[in-house]
Backbone as numpy.savetxt, mean C-alpha at the origin, in Angstrom:
# Nx Ny Nz CAx CAy CAz Cx Cy Cz
0.81 5.67 -14.52 2.02 6.64 -14.76 3.27 5.79 -15.40
3.90 6.82 -16.07 4.78 6.81 -16.76 6.34 6.29 -15.85
7.00 5.50 -16.08 8.09 5.12 -15.12 9.11 6.47 -15.20
9.36 7.38 -15.81 10.19 8.56 -15.80 9.27 9.49 -15.27
8.20 9.37 -14.53 7.32 10.55 -13.94 7.99 10.91 -12.88
8.53 9.99 -11.73 9.21 10.74 -10.46 10.28 11.23 -10.57
10.67 11.28 -11.60 11.85 12.10 -12.00 11.63 13.30 -12.87
11.04 13.32 -13.83 10.37 14.30 -14.66 9.84 15.26 -14.04
8.72 14.39 -13.50 7.54 15.56 -12.99 7.36 15.16 -11.50
8.35 15.49 -10.52 7.92 15.00 -9.11 7.09 15.27 -8.54
6.15 16.89 -8.93 5.24 17.41 -8.20 3.75 16.82 -9.02
3.85 15.89 -9.81 2.64 15.61 -10.48 1.73 14.90 -9.32
0.13 15.51 -9.60 -0.64 15.18 -8.53 -0.92 13.81 -8.31
-0.75 12.95 -9.28 -0.89 11.58 -9.33 0.11 10.91 -8.65
1.25 11.34 -9.22 2.34 10.63 -8.23 2.43 11.26 -6.50
2.11 12.05 -6.50 1.59 12.58 -5.45 0.78 12.08 -4.16
-0.18 11.80 -4.84 -1.44 11.13 -4.34 -0.97 9.65 -3.77
-0.13 8.92 -4.98 0.32 7.23 -4.72 1.09 7.22 -3.70
2.04 8.35 -3.56 3.15 8.40 -2.75 2.60 8.39 -1.05
1.36 9.34 -0.87 0.68 9.88 0.35 0.09 8.18 0.84
-0.53 7.69 -0.39 -1.32 6.44 0.29 -0.44 5.56 0.54
0.78 5.23 -0.27 1.82 4.19 -0.03 2.17 4.58 1.44
2.61 5.72 1.89 3.15 5.89 3.09 2.02 5.72 4.15
0.91 5.79 3.95 -0.34 5.72 4.88 -0.18 4.07 5.20
-0.18 3.43 3.84 -0.08 2.11 4.06 1.24 1.12 4.53
2.15 1.78 4.34 3.44 1.48 4.81 3.81 1.52 6.28
3.02 2.44 6.88 3.00 2.88 8.24 2.11 1.82 8.74
1.21 1.47 8.55 0.26 0.26 9.00 1.08 -0.99 8.86
1.55 -1.11 7.82 1.95 -2.37 7.60 3.40 -2.80 8.39
4.04 -1.61 8.84 5.30 -1.45 9.75 4.75 -1.72 10.90
3.67 -0.84 11.45 3.11 -1.30 12.77 2.59 -2.55 13.14
2.16 -3.51 12.00 2.03 -4.76 11.77 3.00 -5.73 12.10
4.09 -5.61 11.20 5.12 -6.21 11.10 6.21 -5.91 12.01
6.55 -4.75 12.45 7.45 -4.23 13.12 8.73 -4.17 12.72
8.91 -4.11 11.11 10.06 -4.14 10.27 9.62 -3.52 9.38
10.16 -2.27 8.79 9.99 -1.60 7.93 10.42 -2.24 6.41
11.26 -2.82 6.19 11.67 -3.73 5.26 10.53 -4.63 4.87
10.42 -5.55 5.70 9.53 -6.59 5.65 8.11 -5.73 5.34
7.56 -4.81 5.94 6.36 -4.34 5.47 6.53 -3.94 3.86
7.72 -3.08 3.75 7.53 -2.80 2.12 7.61 -3.84 1.34
8.36 -5.15 1.72 8.41 -6.40 0.51 6.91 -6.94 0.66
6.17 -6.67 1.69 5.01 -7.27 1.65 3.78 -6.45 0.75
3.94 -5.03 1.09 2.80 -4.38 0.19 3.11 -4.31 -1.08
4.30 -4.57 -1.66 4.76 -4.74 -3.25 4.72 -6.10 -3.80
4.91 -7.09 -2.92 4.76 -8.42 -3.42 3.86 -9.57 -2.90
3.35 -9.30 -1.88 2.47 -10.24 -1.42 1.10 -10.38 -2.18
0.42 -11.17 -2.76 -0.84 -11.42 -3.47 -1.92 -11.19 -2.38
-2.96 -10.50 -2.42 -4.20 -10.36 -1.34 -5.26 -11.09 -2.15
-5.25 -12.27 -1.47 -6.56 -13.04 -1.82 -8.09 -12.36 -1.69
-8.23 -11.23 -0.78 -9.28 -10.92 -0.80 -9.68 -9.67 -2.02
-8.59 -9.55 -2.31 -8.56 -8.73 -3.67 -8.13 -9.17 -5.07
-8.35 -10.33 -5.28 -8.33 -11.05 -6.55 -6.90 -11.09 -6.90
-6.15 -11.48 -5.62 -4.75 -11.93 -5.56 -3.91 -10.70 -6.20
-4.30 -9.51 -6.42 -3.69 -7.98 -6.58 -2.53 -7.71 -5.43
-1.64 -7.16 -5.68 -0.76 -6.76 -4.49 -1.21 -5.45 -3.85
-1.02 -5.21 -2.75 -1.63 -3.51 -1.96 -1.03 -2.85 -3.03
0.28 -2.69 -3.59 1.01 -1.68 -4.37 -0.05 -1.32 -5.59
-0.13 -2.51 -6.38 -1.35 -2.36 -7.40 -2.49 -1.73 -6.86
-3.13 -2.12 -5.80 -4.65 -1.69 -5.55 -4.38 0.00 -5.27
-3.14 0.23 -4.30 -2.99 1.73 -4.28 -2.66 2.57 -5.83
-2.11 2.07 -6.44 -2.04 2.45 -7.86 -3.41 2.58 -8.78
-4.49 1.79 -8.19 -5.52 1.86 -8.66 -6.59 2.87 -8.24
-5.91 3.15 -6.86 -6.96 4.47 -6.01 -7.66 3.64 -5.00
-7.27 2.65 -4.78 -8.00 1.77 -3.69 -7.15 1.56 -2.45
-6.58 2.73 -2.07 -5.73 2.92 -0.61 -6.64 2.62 0.71
-7.71 3.31 0.41 -8.35 2.93 1.84 -8.75 1.66 2.28
-9.18 1.04 1.07 -9.48 -0.45 1.25 -8.38 -1.09 1.67
-7.61 -0.84 1.15 -6.21 -1.62 1.71 -5.91 -1.17 2.83
-5.85 -0.16 3.37 -5.63 0.22 4.80 -6.68 -0.44 5.56
-7.54 -0.22 5.45 -9.06 -1.08 6.14 -8.73 -2.47 6.63
-8.05 -3.01 5.28 -7.88 -4.20 5.31 -6.46 -4.81 6.11
-5.82 -4.12 5.94 -4.60 -4.11 7.29 -4.86 -3.84 8.64
-5.86 -2.55 8.63 -6.16 -2.49 9.92 -7.11 -3.69 10.82
-7.85 -4.61 9.65 -8.56 -5.80 10.09 -7.62 -6.78 10.94
-6.58 -6.95 10.52 -5.64 -7.63 10.85 -4.88 -7.27 12.08
-4.71 -5.74 12.10 -4.07 -5.24 13.38 -4.75 -5.52 14.33
-6.20 -5.68 14.24 -6.80 -5.74 15.13 -7.10 -7.00 15.93
-6.79 -7.86 15.30 -6.82 -9.18 15.50 -7.94 -10.05 15.17
-8.02 -11.56 14.96 -9.06 -12.02 14.78 -10.25 -11.87 15.95
-11.74 -11.64 15.19 -12.78 -11.54 16.01 -13.47 -12.86 15.56
-13.68 -13.90 16.58 -14.56 -14.86 16.55 -13.92 -15.93 15.91
């Protein structure tokens, strides 16, 4: 998506899908961290080893929001075993 899309075409389906997915992931990350600023920082900057060291933001842009959210949920549930 082009960097001008949010201002030039805010109703673009691709942008709206990204924003919806990012809000879902942000809600999960905020629930885990208890801090929305920390959660946003982690989603944008923390490389995830399980996904080839891509960030959650990059994965969401690639259409893998469900995988990111499932990954976050696995941590929210705690370690098993």
